[in-house]
N, C-alpha and C positions, 0 to 999 in steps of 0.2 A: 827562284825564277817566277816572274809575274805571269798570270794568264794572258793569252793573246788578246782576248776580247775585253772590251770595256763594259760589257753587260754585267750588272751586279750578280745576277743568277749564275752566269758562267764563272764569274770570279769565285764565288763561294763554293760552287759544286766542284770545280777543278781542284781547288786547294784542299777541300775536305777529302776528296778521293785520294789525292797524293799523300796527304798527311795520314789518313787512316791506313793506307797500305803500308807506309813506313812504320807506323805505330806497331803493327803486328809482325813486322819483319818479312813481308812477302815481296817477291820480285814482280815486275810488270808482267813477265811471262806467266807466272803462276796465276795472277789475278785475271789476265786476259783469257787463259785457258778455262778458268771457272766460269767466266761470263760468255764464253763462246765467240770471242772476237780476237782480232790480231793484236800483237804487242804494239804495233804502230797505231792502231785505233785507240788503245788504252792511253798511249802517250798523248794523243790529241785530246782525249777526255781530261787528262790531268793538267793540260796546259791551255784549256779554254778554247780549243778549236772546234770541239764538239760537245753537245750536251747529252747525257745518258738518257736512254729510254726508261720508262717506268720499270720494266722487268730488269733492266741492267742495274738501275739504282738500288732496287730492293735486293737483288742478288748480291750486289756489292756490300750492302749493309749487313746482310746475313753472314757473308764470308768474313768480314772484318769486325763483327760484333759491335756495330755502332747503331744508334737509333736513326731511323729515316727522318725523324723530326729535327735532327741536327742541321738540316738544310735551312730551316727557319732561323735557328740560332746563329749559325755560322761558325760554331766551334764544337770540339769534342769534349765530352764530360762523362765520367763514369757515374754509376749509382752512388749517391752520397753516403749511403749507409755502409758501403763496402770500403773499408780503410786499407785494403790490400793494395800496395803499390806494385804495378806491373814490373816485370824484369826488363827495364829499358835498355840494358846492355845487349839484349837480343833484338832490339828494334832496328829498323833500317835508317834511323836518323843519322845524319853526319854530325858527330859530336866529338870535341876534343876530349880524349880519354881522362884528362885530369879533372874534368867536371863530372865524371861518373863514379867517383869515389866518395863514400859517405853522403849519398844523396839525401837531402832533407828539405830542399826548397822546391815548391811546386810553381809551375808557370803562372798560375793565378796570382801568386804573391807579387810577381813583378809586372803584371799587366799595367798598372798605373804608370810605372816608370817607362815602359816601352812606349806607351802612348805619348808621354811627356817628351821623351827623347825624339820620337818621330816628328812631333810638332816642331821641335827646336832645330833639327838638322835635315829633315826631309827623308823620305823613304829610300832614295838611292844611297845616301850617306849611311843610313842605318844598315842597309844591306852590306855595305863595305865593312862596317863595324862587325857585323856577324861573321863575315868571311875572315876578318883579322883574328877574331877569337876562336874560329873553328866551330861555329855554331850553325846548325841547320835552322833557317828562318821559319820553317814549317812547324817547329815545336810550339810556337806561340798561339796556335789555336787548339793545342792539345792541353787542356787546362790541368790535367793531372800528371803531366810529364814532370819527372822529378830529377833534379841535378844537385850538385854540391853548392854550398854557399859561396864557394870561390868564383863561380860564374857571375853571381850578382856583384861580388866585390870587384872583379875585374871590369865589369861593365861600368860600375860606378866610378872606379878609378879613371878609366879611359875618358868618360864624358866630363869628369871633374878636371882632368888635365886640359881638356879642350875649352874649359871655361863655361860649360853649359850648365853644370849642376854645382850648387853650393848651398849653404844654409839659407842665404837670402832668397834663392830661387824657389824655396818651398812656399813662399807667399803666393797664394792663388792656386796652389796645388790641390786644394780641397775638392774641386770639381772632378779631378781624376779619381780621387778616392771614393766618390759616391756615384761614379758612372756605373749603372746597373750591369753592363756587359762585363766589367772587370770583376764582378763577383759571381758571374754565371747564374745558375739556378738558385744560389744562396741569396741573391738579391731579393727575391720574393719573400723568402723566409724572414730576412731582416726587416723588411718594410712592414710586415705584419705586426712586429713588436713596436707599438706606438710609444711605450715607455722606454726612454734611453737606458735606464738601469737594466731592464729586462733584455734589451738588445745587446748591451755589453756582455751580459751573461751568455747570450746566444753566440756572440763573436768568440768568446773564450772556448765554448764547447766545440765550435767549428774550426778552431785553430789548426787542427790536424789536416784540414782540407786546403791549407795554405802552405804550411811548413811544419817540420817536426824538430827544428833546431833548438827550440826553447820550450820550457815547461811553464805554463801559466796557472796562477792561483788567484782566485777572486774571492774576497771576503767583504760582506756588507755589514757596516756598523749601524746598528739600530739606535739612532740618536734623533733629536728633533730636526737636525739637518743631516739626513742620511748620507753617509759616505760609503764609497766602495774603494777598497784597497786592492790594487792590482800588483801582483808580484810576478816578475818575468825573470826566470833563471835559465841560463844556458845549459844544455845537455852536455854530458861528459865529452862527447866526440868533438866539441868545438874548442877544446883546450889547445889543440894543435893548429887552429886556424889563425890567420893573420888579421882578422877583422878588427881587432882593437889596437893594433900596432901603429896605425896611421892616425894621428890626432885629428886631421881634417876629416877623414872618412868616419872616424868614430863620432865626432861632433855632428856630422851630417846624419848618420844613422840614429843617433840619440834624438835629434830634433824630429826626424821622421816618425819614430815610434810615438812620441808625444802627440804629434799632429794626428796620427792615425786614430789613437784611442780617444781623442777629444773631438774628432770629426765624424767618424762613421756612426757612433752611437746616437748622435743627434740628427742624423740625416733625415730630412723632411719631417721633423717631429715638433718644430716650434719651440725647442729648448736651446739653451746654450750650455757649454761645459766649462767647468773650472777644474783644471788639472794642476796639481802641485807635486813636483818631483821630490821624493824623500831620499832616494838612493839612485845612483846612476851606474849601471854596469859598464857603460862605454867610457867612464871616467874613473875607474879604479875599484868600484864596489863589485861584490860577487853577483849582485842582482840589481834589476831596476825595480823600484817601488814607487807607485803613483797613488796619490789620494785624489779621487775624482768625485765631483758633485755636479748634479744637473739641475738647472733652474728653468722654469717656464717663462718665456718672454711675455706672454699675455698677462700672467699673474703679476709680474713685476710692473707692467704698465698700469694695471688697475690700481695697484697700491700707490703708485706715484700720483695718479689722478685723485 
């Protein structure tokens, strides 16, 4: 449900309060009692009719273990050094039970797609899609919320059937992949790495903050034209998943993986990437293997001159 007010501050505050409460599995009655207000007043706070006072906001943050600064960011994010995934089965989110088995995909991994789909079909239609899948729309500002890969697959299948997503639609998707909000606090970390090779290493180290369905190995070949060999291998619990059975979906996921690893490392760096696929997990191989090289645009221009 969308907040009543059009005010950006009320929009963020109300949704953060509603999401944070659900995240820790508390009822409105429990939170209201802690804040010393009525359940009706909390409901108005959660739906944009009221804005919390400073004592109410800080009291709420303490109760739900969120940072008061999340009001600036507009999303919830745990400490990055802590890889412990909360027990989301005990949360108050409305979620189709089939998406709570073998959870390995985090919200932040799907943020570019959610933004893309919303742009394509509009927020009301997107809300209908969430309802059809049995998904609470509030999860999308809880960046560390984790669900099974099947949710992502069902989402992709649905929008593919609608003709919204296909391999050709990936053209121009780059701006979604480099939108800072879609990486949360990791965006600042990535942008500090000006060398795309170093940034790729950083991406691999932080893969656990996006999903844990695949194991990533990165090897650098010390040659006159330095190459990085990226191997992506599915973890054992994906053997029962249907993500490779659909040739259209498999091709789509294959193209997306290649786009991701050739786009995010060169983000705002003045380089371009050359990615060569050596093996493809989505088309019969046990792993995906990419050979990646990065070149500086400025250096290439000087040589031509």
